[in-house]
N, C-alpha and C positions, 0 to 999 in steps of 0.2 A: 504494500500500500504506500503510495507516494504521499508524503506530508504536504501540507499547504505551502504556497510560495513563501510565506513568512518564515518557514523553517530554513530558508537559505542561510548558510553560515558564511560570514565574510572571510576574505583571505587574511592571512596573518598580517600583523602590523607592518606597514611600510611596503606591502607587496600588492600588486594588481593581480588579476586572475592569471595572466600569462607572464608575470615578471620572473626574472631569474634571481640568483643570489644577491643579497645586499652588498656583499664584498667578496673578493676573491683572493686567492693566493695561498690557501692552506693546502697541505698535502695530506691525504688520508690513507694512502696505500698501506702504510705500515701500522696504522692504528686500528683499522677495522676492515674486514673483508667485505666484498660487495654482495652481502647476503641479506636475508630478510629476518628481522627480529620481532619478537612479540613479548609483551609483559602486561600485567595488570598495572594500571597507572594510579589507582586509588588504593588506600590501605585496606587490607583484608579485614572482614568483620561485619557485624550486623549493620546494615545501612539501607537506605531506600534504593540507591543506584550504585553501580560500579562502572569503571571504564577500563576497557582493554584496548591497547594500542599496538598496531602493526606498522612497521616501517621497512621499506626496501622494495626491490624491483618486482617481487612476486606477491606483494600485498593484495592486489586485485585478484590474482589467481587463487590465493588461499581463501579469501572471503567469499569468492564466487563458488567455492566448493561447500560453503556452509549456508549460503542463502543466495537468492537470485534477483535482487532488485537491479535496475539499470544504473549502477554506480558510475561506470565509465562515461556514460552520456550525460550524467548530471553530477559533476564534482561539486562538493560543498553543499549538497542537498542531503537532508536527513531522511532516511527511509526506515519505516517500521517493518521488520522482517523476522520471520521465524528462523532461528539458527538450528540446524540439524547436524548431528554427528555424521561425518562423511561415510563411514563404513556401515553403521547400523541404521541410519535414518532416524534415530531417536531425536525428538525435539529437545534441544537444550534450554532454550529460552526465547521469548519474544524480545528483540533488542532494537535499539535505535542505531542505525549504521550510517556512517558518513565517510565519504572518500575525499581526500585532499590530493590532488594531482601534483606531483613534483614538477618544477621546483617550488611551486607556490604552496609550501607546507611548512610545518615547524622544523622538520629535519632537512628539508630540501629534497627529500625523496618522496615517492608515492607513500602515502600514509592512510590507514584506515583506522577509525576510532569506533569502537563498539560499546554502546551504553547498555549494560545489562541490569537486571535486578541485583541488589547487593547481596551480601552474605559471604560465607567462606567457600561455598561449593560452586555456585553458578559461574562466577567469573573464572574460577580455576578450570572448570570444564571447557570453557571457551579457549583458554590459553593452551590446555592440553590438546584440544582438537587442532589448533594451529601448529603445535609442535609435531603432532602426528603427520601433518601434511608436509613437513620439511622446514618449518621456521625454527629459528634458534631463540632460546631464552635470552632476553636482553641482559646485559651486565648493568650494574648500578651506574646511572648517569649516561648510558649509551645513547639514548635519544638526543640528549642535550649535546653530547660530544659530536654526534653526526651533524647537528644543527651548526655547531661551531666550525667543524671541518668543511661544511658546505657553504660557509659564509653567511649564515643566517644570524649568527650572534658573534660579536667579538668576545674576547675573554673576560673583560670587566662585566659585560652584560650577562655572560653565562654564570659568573660568580654571583652576580646580583640576583639571578634567578634562584639559585640555591639558597641565598640568604633570605629572600622573600618567603620561600617555602618554610624555612626553619626559624623565621623570626619569632622572637619571644615577646615583642612589644610593638606598640603603635609607632614609636619613633624608628625602630629598626626596620619595620615594614616600609615606612616612608622613605628612608635612606636607600633601601634596596630598590624600591620602585623607581626612584630618580635615576639610579645607575643603570637599571634595566632599560630605561627609556633614553639612555645615552648621555646623561649629564657628565659623567666622568670621562667617557670616551671623547666627547666634543672638546672638553678642556685639554685633554692630553693631545688631541690632534692639533689644536691651536698652538700648544707649546712646541710640539715637534716641528710644525711649519715655521715657527719663529726661529728655532734653532737651525733648521735646514737653510733658511735664508741667511743666517749668520755664517753657516759653513760655506755657502756660496761666496760670501764677501771675503772670508779668510782665504779660500782657495784662489779667488781672483787675485788677491794680494800676493799670494805665493807665486802665482804664474807670471804676473806682469810687473810687480814692483821691484825695481832694482835697489831703491833706497829704502829708508825706513818708512813705516806707514805714516801717511799724512795725519796731522793732528785731528782734523775733522773726522776722518775714517776711524781713527783710534777712539775718539769720543763716542761715535756711533756704536762701535763694537762693545765698548764698556757699558754704554747705556742699555744695550740689548741684553748683555749678560746680567746686569743688575735687575732688569725687569724680569728676566726668566728666573733668576734666583728668588725674587720676591714671590712670584707665582708658585714656585715649587715649595717654598717655605709655608705659604698659606695653605697649600694642599696637604702638606705633611702635618700641619697643625691639627688637621681633622682626624688623624689616625687614632689618637686616644679615644675620641668620641666613637669612631667606628668600632674599636675594640670593645668598648662598653656595650654598644648596641648588639654586637655579635656574641660576645661571651657573657655579658651581664656584669653588673657592678657587685663585687663581693663585699658585703658589709658584715664584719665580724663584731659580735657583741662579747666584750671581754670585761674582766674584773675579778675581784676576790670572790670566794665562795659566799653564797647567800646575799649577793649584791642586787638580786632581782633580775638577773640576766634572762632566765627562762621565762619569767613573767612578761618581760618586755618583748622577747622573741615571739611568744604567743600573741601578744597584743598587736605587734606589727604584722604578723602573718595573717591575722584574722581567724585563727583556729588554734585549738589546743594541741599543739604538736609535742611540746616538751612537758615532762612531769614537773610540777611545781609543789614544793613543800618548804617548811621552815627549817628543814634539816640541811645544814651546810654540806656541800659536796654531792648533792643529788645527781647532777649532771656529770657523767663520767666519760662521755664521748661527744663529738661534734655532731650537731643536727643541722640540716639545711632545709630551707623553704624558699621557693621561688615566688615572687610577687611582682606585680606591675605597679610602679610608683611614678606617677606623672608621665607615663609613657615610656619609662626606662625599665628594662629587665633588671631585677634586683635579686640576688641570692643572699638571703639572711642566714647567718651562721651562728648558732648558739654554741658556746664552748664551756668546758670545765673551768671551775674557778682557779685562778692563779694564786699559788701560795707555796711556801717552802714546806718540805717534809711530806708526810703522807705515805700510805702503803704503796705497794707496787702498782695496783690498779689505778690509784689516784695519780701516780706519776705518769702512767701511760696516757691518762686523760689530759694531763697538763702538757705533755709532749704534743698531743694532737692539737691542743689549743695554740701552742707556739707555732706549729706548722700552719694552722689556719691564719694566724696573725701575719706570717711572712707572705702569704698569698693574698692578703686583703687589699682592696682598693680604699676602703674606708673603715675606720674602727670606731665603734661606740664604746668608750671606756667608762664603766659604771663604778660608782662607790656611793654609799649612803652619806658619807661625810665629805671627803675631798678627793675626787678622782684624779686630780693632777699630781697627787703623791703616790699613785699606784705604781708598783714596780713593773715596768714594761719596756721592752727594747726591740728594735728591728734591725735586721741587716740592711734593709733598704730604708731610706729616709723619705721616699716619694709616696707617702701615705697621708691621707687626711684623717685627723683624729678629732672626734667630737667628744668633749668631756661632759659626762652626765651625772648629776647628783640625783641618784635614784631614791625611790620611796619618799618623795617630798611631801606626801600626805601625812607622814609620821611627825610627831613633835620634834623640833630641832632648835637648838639655841643659836646655831650658827647659820647665817645666810650662805647661799651658794657663792663660791669664790668667783672673781671676775672671769668671764669667758666660759663659765660652766652653766649648762642648761639644767634647770630643775625639772624633774620628771616624775610622774606618778601614773601607774597603770590602773589604779582603782578610782582615782578622782576624775570626775567629768572634766574634760578639757585638759587633763594632765599631760597629754601627749602632743598637744598642739604646737608648742614651741619646738619640740624635738622634730616633729614631722616637718615643720617649715625649714629647720636647719638641714634636714636630709635633702629636701627638694632643692634648696640653694646649692648644696654640695654637688648634687647630680647635674644641675644646670650649669655648673662650672665647666663641664665637659663640652658643652655646646660651642661650636666654633663661633668666632666673632662675626664672620660674614656668611651669608647664605651661599649655597653651592653644593657641588658633589662632595661625597665623603669617602675617604680611603677606608675600605672595610676589610681588607685582608692583609696578613703579614707579608705575603708575596708582593703586593702593591707597595706597601710601606718600604720594604727593603730596596725595591727598584728605585723608588723616588729618592731615598737616602743616597743611593749610589750616584744617581744623576746629579743630585745636589752637590755631592762631593766633587764630582768631575768639573762642574761649572765653577765651583769655588777655586779649584786649582787653576782653571783657565783664567778666571778673573785676576787672581793674585799673580799668576805668571805674566799676564799682560802688564800689570802695574810694575812688575819687576823687570820688564823688558826682555822676557824670554823669547826664544825663536817662535815664529808663527806656526811651524809645523807641529810643535808640542801643544800649542793651544788648540789647533785644529783637531788633533787626536783626542783631547779631552772632551771637546764639544761633540765629536762623533760618538764617543762612549756614552755621553748623556742621551743622545738621540737613540742609541741602541737600547739603553735601559727603558726608555719610554716605549719603544717597540716591543720590548719584553712584556711590559704590562698589558699591551694590547693583544698579545698572543701571536705576534707576527714572527718572532724568533724564539719561541718557547720550546724547550726540549720536550721530547715525547714522554719521558718519565715524569716530568712535571705536570704535563697535561693529564696523564693517566691518574696521577695522585689527586689532582683537583677534581676530576669528574667521578672518581671512585667514592668521593664523599656524598654524592647525590644518592637519592633513594632509587630503587629499582622502579622503572616505569617513567622516569623523568629524564 
């Protein structure tokens, strides 16, 4: 049965019905064979619908052996069809089947998407039927890998696709969506073009200048280098924000035994995760709870009380606390009297510490020391000041200017290398070093930006990136 015309599905973003790849230049021969793959694209389990995806040259042939709507004549139209097992003729399911003719598809190949009823069994039977016809089970991220190799995605967009799927917060989803739609790629392309123009100027001087560079040309080169350095520094400054959005902000609640750490942990988590008693040392291990705080992904960590002595089990708990503190982005240091005197030290000094005078609802003769937040988990409004301090600390990660966000360690490392090369070139020019040395450093910076885009990325790096994706994406 042919669905109404309204069921026509548009071509992927940036493609017309007969358009080819958005970009070219990737080599796929050694990364995947020219075969047809299949996988369930939705998580297995009880659900209303599930999606099975087939991609490759035999996609139409395989689906044609399971059902018979006129897919080839009507690409991007959804058809309701009965899927039957090819050998037994048993009806598997009534499914919604759509054909995307390559190259105007997600992967750039012929793609068939099969919408079945959900559950553990039905989509698996469809996958097994395709495997029986000769398709291969897709590897994790293989659909996206093919999209990248066929020029449908550059590498920052592919990474952003994965980050959007795995995002833990609203802010993370927004940053990933911006990069998926080309914000980072456009900025990198502009930077590369700027440096290519600079290379052309330097190479022209190498070829034709017998004397020293004219002062006006030298000033132009230096100005271009300074501008590129400023742009790279601004981009690199977004990396801590990207890391927090990707991995979450680890907030460790620390302090002496019976300082109210577990009570605060439960209050901030919004549920009773940790056991709370008036007996010191109740918490013997670290507990984690993920929450969304003002659009940031936050991992709260409750720890065992820090103190000297104790039995072997207590010492193990304290060691876990110390490990958690080393990995923390932000520390809530609690004490009912004066948290600033609590014994605590870090190998790293790059941590934000918020000092909290806990149990502020109890009678106390001493006010909170300067810079310390009074907090009570039992008093109405007792967490307001602390919550506001946490929000302000998280907002400190937000870049000063709008724009794309560096979201992977791979991107950050390449930008750092490009920045280092341009600094060497700039300083070398000021020191009067030979032009060929400066040209080499600028070329290295261009190569590093090409690495981010995936134009010169090694195959083992590509495989590592796409192996992080879920099967079916």
